[in-house]
C-alpha positions as CSV (number, residue, x, y, z in Angstrom):
1,M,0.4,-0.1,0.1
2,A,2.8,2.4,1.0
3,C,4.6,1.5,-2.5
4,A,1.7,2.5,-4.5
5,L,0.5,5.7,-3.2
6,E,4.2,6.9,-3.1
7,I,4.1,6.1,-6.5
8,D,0.9,7.8,-6.9
9,R,2.1,10.6,-5.2
10,R,5.3,11.2,-7.2
11,T,3.2,10.6,-10.1
12,A,1.4,13.9,-9.6
13,D,4.4,15.5,-9.0
14,E,5.2,15.6,-12.6
15,P,4.1,17.7,-15.3
16,Q,1.4,16.2,-17.8
17,F,2.4,12.5,-16.4
18,P,-1.2,10.5,-16.3
19,A,-3.4,9.6,-13.6
20,V,-2.3,6.7,-11.3
21,R,-5.3,4.1,-10.7
22,A,-4.2,1.2,-8.2
23,G,-5.7,-1.9,-7.5
24,A,-5.1,-4.7,-4.9
25,H,-5.9,-8.0,-3.1
26,W,-4.6,-10.3,-0.8
27,G,-4.3,-14.3,-1.5
28,Q,-2.4,-17.1,-3.3
29,V,-1.2,-16.9,-6.7
30,L,0.4,-19.0,-9.4
31,Y,3.7,-18.4,-10.8
32,R,3.7,-19.7,-14.5
33,E,6.8,-18.9,-17.2
34,G,7.4,-15.8,-15.5
35,D,4.0,-14.2,-14.5
36,Y,1.7,-14.4,-11.7
37,L,-2.0,-15.9,-12.3
38,G,-4.9,-16.4,-10.8
39,A,-8.0,-15.4,-9.4
40,T,-6.1,-13.2,-7.4
41,V,-4.9,-11.4,-9.4
42,N,-7.7,-11.3,-11.6
43,L,-9.8,-9.1,-8.7
44,A,-7.0,-6.9,-8.3
45,A,-6.8,-6.2,-12.0
46,R,-10.6,-5.4,-11.6
47,L,-10.3,-3.2,-8.8
48,A,-7.6,-0.7,-10.7
49,A,-10.1,-1.0,-13.7
50,E,-12.6,0.7,-11.2
51,A,-10.4,2.6,-9.6
52,E,-11.0,6.6,-10.4
53,R,-7.9,8.9,-11.0
54,H,-5.3,8.8,-7.8
55,Q,-7.7,6.7,-6.6
56,V,-5.8,2.9,-5.0
57,L,-9.2,0.3,-4.3
58,T,-8.3,-2.7,-2.0
59,T,-10.3,-5.5,-0.5
60,A,-11.1,-6.4,3.2
61,A,-8.4,-8.6,2.5
62,V,-5.9,-6.7,1.8
63,R,-7.1,-4.1,5.1
64,K,-6.8,-7.1,7.1
65,E,-3.7,-8.2,6.5
66,A,-1.9,-4.4,5.8
67,G,-3.3,-3.8,9.7
68,R,-2.4,-0.5,10.6
69,L,0.1,1.3,8.8
70,P,1.7,4.4,9.7
71,D,-0.1,7.2,7.3
72,V,-2.4,4.7,4.9
73,E,-6.2,5.0,5.6
74,F,-8.6,2.5,4.4
75,V,-12.1,4.6,3.2
76,P,-15.1,1.8,3.2
77,L,-16.7,2.8,-0.2
78,G,-19.5,-0.4,0.4
79,M,-20.8,-3.2,-1.5
80,R,-19.4,-3.1,-5.3
81,R,-20.3,-5.6,-8.1
82,L,-17.0,-6.0,-10.6
83,K,-16.9,-7.2,-13.5
84,G,-16.6,-11.1,-14.0
85,L,-17.8,-11.6,-10.3
86,S,-21.2,-12.9,-9.6
87,D,-21.5,-11.6,-5.9
88,Q,-20.9,-8.2,-4.5
89,L,-17.5,-7.7,-3.1
90,E,-17.3,-5.1,-0.5
91,V,-14.2,-2.3,-1.4
92,F,-11.9,0.5,0.1
93,A,-9.8,3.0,-1.0
94,A,-6.4,3.6,0.9
95,R,-5.2,7.0,0.9
96,R,-2.3,9.0,2.6
97,G,-3.4,10.0,6.1
98,A,-3.6,13.9,7.3
99,G,-4.6,14.8,3.8
100,G,-2.1,13.1,0.8
101,T,-3.5,14.8,-1.6
102,A,-2.3,16.4,-4.5
103,G,-3.6,20.0,-5.6
104,E,-6.3,20.5,-8.1
105,R,-5.7,19.7,-11.5
106,L,-7.1,20.1,-14.9
107,V,-8.6,17.4,-17.7
108,D,-7.7,17.0,-20.8
109,P,-11.2,16.0,-22.2
110,V,-9.9,14.0,-25.2
111,C,-6.4,12.3,-24.1
112,G,-6.9,12.4,-20.4
113,M,-4.0,14.4,-19.9
114,E,-3.7,16.1,-16.0
115,L,-2.7,19.7,-16.3
116,G,-0.8,22.2,-13.3
117,A,-1.8,25.4,-13.1
118,G,-0.4,27.2,-16.7
119,E,0.5,23.7,-18.5
120,A,-2.6,23.8,-20.6
121,A,-1.2,24.2,-24.7
122,A,-4.7,25.8,-25.3
123,T,-8.2,26.2,-23.4
124,L,-11.6,26.8,-25.0
125,S,-15.2,27.9,-22.9
126,L,-18.0,25.8,-24.1
127,E,-21.5,26.6,-22.4
128,G,-19.8,28.4,-19.6
129,Q,-17.3,25.1,-18.6
130,E,-13.5,26.2,-19.4
131,Q,-11.8,23.2,-21.1
132,A,-8.1,22.7,-20.7
133,F,-6.0,21.1,-23.7
134,C,-2.6,19.7,-24.1
135,S,-1.6,20.4,-27.2
136,Q,-3.9,22.0,-30.5
137,E,-3.8,18.1,-32.0
138,C,-6.8,18.0,-28.9
139,L,-8.0,20.6,-29.1
140,Q,-9.2,20.7,-32.9
141,R,-9.8,16.7,-32.0
142,F,-12.3,18.2,-29.4
143,V,-13.7,20.6,-31.6
144,A,-14.3,18.5,-34.6
145,A,-16.5,16.1,-32.5
146,P,-17.4,17.9,-28.6
147,E,-19.9,15.4,-28.3
148,R,-17.3,12.7,-28.7
149,Y,-15.9,13.5,-25.0
150,R,-17.4,14.2,-21.9
151,P,-16.5,17.4,-20.4
152,V,-13.9,16.9,-17.1
153,A,-13.3,20.4,-16.0
154,H,-11.4,19.1,-13.3
155,S,-10.4,15.9,-11.7
156,R,-12.4,14.0,-9.3
157,P,-11.2,14.5,-5.7
158,R,-9.5,11.6,-4.3
159,V,-12.1,9.4,-1.9
């Protein structure tokens, strides 16, 4: 957990670095031909796919095994149904305690790149909402077909 949260912290400080999303589960794995396989790995991948920007999702098994890690808290998100699982699963968001969140960042609606203050290559005001773009190419794609891109003014807050 500490490693995943540190990776997120460090990448959030890098200009124009993609947002990290992670999932973790605890259990048995198979090691075959240089790769880890099995239900535990699949569940972790499903959690990562479900995660929002800068979010580390975990299961109750991880929470139990992690115990009381210093500066890490597990926020209950309730029961979730994940792709490929028949039963709902209790999910937690792992986060740094005491306000370990990154500053507010703009998100390019075309490519999803996060942009800090002053990093936008172009901006566009559409229906009263300011859109920021990492490049002229993303701006052109947006202008050509704005209905293809959901407006995303800011990244979602960390949970």
